[in-house]
N, C-alpha and C positions, 0 to 999 in steps of 0.2 A: 837918525830916525825919519822914514819919510811921511812926509805931510800929504795931506788930502785937500785940494781946493775946493771952494764953491763951484768954480767953472768945471772942474772935474765931476762934481756932484751933479752938476745941471746936464752935463752931456752923456752921464751914466743913465740918468733919469729919463733924457730924451731916447737914449738907445733902446732903453727899456719899454717905451712907449707910454709911460707914465706922467701924468700931469701933475703939478704942485700940489693942487688939493689931495691927490691919492697920497704922496709921501706925507704930507701933513696929516691926514687921517691916521696913517700906519703909526705916525710917530707922538700923536697926541698933542699937535700943535696947531697953530693958525698958520693957513696959507702965506701970510706976510712973513712969518717966521723962516719958511723955505725960501722965500725970496731973499731974505737978508741972508741966510746961509748961503745961497746961491752967489751973491755977490762978495762973499768974504775971502780973503787971500788964504786962511787956513781954517779948518773946521776943528771945533772942540773934539777931543779924544772921544767922549761920551755919543756924540753925532757921527763920529766915524764908524764907531762899533755898532750902533742902531742900524745905520746904513748898510752896512756889511751884512747883518742880519737879514735885514728887509731883501736886499738882492738875492740872499740864497733862500728866501722863502720862510725865514723863521720870523717868530713875534720879535717887532723892534724894541718892545718894552716888557717888563716884567708882568705888568698886571694883564697881558694878554696869554700868559701861560694858565692852564688849566691846573687848578689846584687838586 
């Protein structure tokens, strides 16, 4: 299984022109959490899934979906 590192997350975020605060807002976490994830050697599966959704313009978390 392929892993997704924090460094790759940071590079992707920068390539998309997003700031840590943008990702934090999309994921419902504090910017410090994004900083920690970006320093991590591997990201948790849930974070990888949420990041994939965010990159494709989909809501990162279920509470962002309309009922």
